[in-house]
C-alpha positions in Angstrom: 12.9 -5.6 -18.0 10.0 -6.9 -16.5 7.6 -5.3 -14.3 7.3 -5.5 -10.7 3.7 -5.2 -8.8 3.2 -3.5 -5.6 -0.1 -2.7 -3.5 -0.5 1.0 -3.0 -3.7 0.7 -1.0 -6.0 1.7 0.3 -6.6 -1.5 2.1 -4.5 -4.8 2.4 -6.9 -6.4 -0.6 -4.7 -5.8 -3.6 -1.6 -7.1 -1.5 -3.3 -10.3 -0.4 -4.3 -11.0 -4.2 -0.8 -9.9 -5.7 0.9 -12.7 -3.2 -1.6 -14.9 -4.1 -1.3 -15.1 -7.7 2.3 -13.6 -8.4 4.6 -14.3 -5.3 8.1 -13.4 -6.7 7.2 -10.6 -8.8 5.8 -8.7 -5.8 7.4 -5.5 -3.6 6.2 -6.1 -0.1 5.9 -2.5 1.0 4.4 -0.5 3.6 1.0 0.0 2.2 0.2 -4.1 2.2 -0.1 -3.7 5.9 -2.3 -0.9 6.7 -5.6 1.2 5.4 -4.2 4.2 3.7 -6.6 7.1 2.0 -5.1 8.9 -1.0 -4.4 12.1 0.9 -2.2 9.9 3.3 -0.4 8.2 0.5 0.5 11.3 -0.8 1.6 12.4 2.4 4.1 9.3 2.5 5.6 10.4 -0.8 6.0 14.1 0.3 7.8 13.2 3.7 9.7 10.4 1.9 8.2 8.0 4.3 9.5 9.8 7.0 7.7 10.7 10.4 4.6 9.0 9.4 4.3 6.6 12.3 5.1 8.9 15.1 4.2 7.9 18.4 2.1 10.9 19.9 0.0 10.8 16.2 -1.4 7.1 17.3 -4.3 6.1 19.1 -5.6 2.6 19.9 -9.3 2.3 18.3 -11.7 -1.0 18.2 -10.2 -1.8 14.5 -6.4 -1.4 15.5 -4.1 1.8 15.9 -4.9 4.7 13.9 -2.9 7.6 12.9 -5.0 10.8 13.7 -2.9 13.2 11.5 -2.8 11.1 8.4 -5.9 8.9 9.2 -4.3 5.8 8.5 -5.3 2.2 10.2 -2.6 -0.2 11.2 -4.8 -3.4 12.0 -2.0 -5.6 11.3 1.1 -4.0 12.4 1.1 -3.8 16.2 1.3 -7.6 17.3 0.8 -6.6 21.2 -0.9 -4.1 23.1 -0.2 -0.5 22.2 1.8 1.4 23.1 4.0 -1.5 24.6 4.4 -3.1 21.1 5.4 0.4 19.3 9.0 -0.1 19.2 9.0 -3.2 17.1 5.7 -2.0 15.0 7.9 1.2 14.3 10.9 -1.0 13.4 8.6 -3.2 11.0 7.1 -0.2 9.5 10.2 1.6 9.0 11.5 -1.4 6.9 8.7 -1.6 4.6 8.9 2.0 4.1 12.4 1.5 3.1 11.6 -1.1 0.7 8.5 0.9 -1.0 10.8 3.7 -1.1 13.3 1.7 -3.0 11.0 0.4 -5.5 9.8 3.7 -6.4 13.4 5.0 -6.5 14.5 2.0 -8.9 14.5 1.5 -12.5 12.1 -1.2 -12.7 8.9 -0.5 -14.1 6.0 -0.8 -11.4 2.4 -1.9 -11.7 0.8 0.0 -9.0 -2.2 -2.1 -7.5 -5.1 -0.2 -6.3 -7.4 -2.5 -3.8 -10.7 -0.2 -4.2 -12.1 2.0 -6.8 -12.1 5.8 -5.6 -8.5 6.3 -5.2 -7.6 9.5 -6.8 -5.1 8.3 -9.5 -4.6 12.0 -10.6 -3.4 12.9 -7.4 -1.6 9.6 -6.9 0.2 10.4 -10.4 1.1 14.1 -9.6 2.5 12.9 -6.3 4.4 10.1 -7.9 5.8 12.5 -10.6 7.0 14.7 -8.3 8.4 12.0 -5.9 10.3 10.5 -9.0 10.0 12.3 -12.2 11.7 9.1 -13.9 9.4 6.5 -12.2 7.7 4.1 -15.2 4.4 2.9 -13.9 1.1 2.0 -14.4 -2.2 1.7 -12.2 -4.0 -1.7 -11.7 -7.7 -1.4 -10.0 -9.7 -4.5 -11.2 -13.3 -3.5 -12.2 -15.5 -5.1 -9.4 -12.2 -6.0 -7.5 -13.7 -4.8 -4.5 -17.0 -6.7 -4.8 -17.4 -9.8 -2.8 -18.6 -11.7 0.3 -15.7 -10.4 2.7 -12.5 -8.2 2.7 -10.6 -10.1 -0.1 -13.4 -8.8 -2.7 -13.6 -10.4 -6.0 -11.4 -13.4 -6.9 -12.6 -13.8 -10.4 -11.8 -10.0 -11.0 -8.6 -10.1 -9.6 -7.4 -13.3 -11.3 -8.5 -11.8 -14.7 -6.9 -8.6 -14.0 -3.6 -10.1 -12.9 -3.6 -12.8 -15.7 -4.1 -9.8 -18.2 -1.2 -8.1 -16.8 1.0 -10.4 -17.0 0.1 -11.4 -20.6 
């Protein structure tokens, strides 16, 4: 059984490179579209992806809508002015949460891609084991992958890491 790749944050950088290089082998989940600190990702798992985008927890900031309780940032989710676009954004977020939940509960092994150094892999592993003790996964975080002239990071580092993982 082949592995699937899934971005787990903290930014959308890994999702960008996964789609750019792998396409069909990629789970398009909730963490593709937001900035998610490790503590928030753990909360998503502990809450089974429910109650993580409640209206009263949200505020508009210059960078996008922010969840004050979880400290997540949603720069791509809201397609119109907040709060008018909340129902549509919430529905999209819930669909992405369901895809992520399904992937983390499935039997298919996952390569969980981290876009930046500094994610606490030990905390993530503990939360993942608690969420699904049978989950088979490994982390991928390219050395130097966050370095680069813009938000996309280092293309060479991502290409080498993804090519190596698929070999």
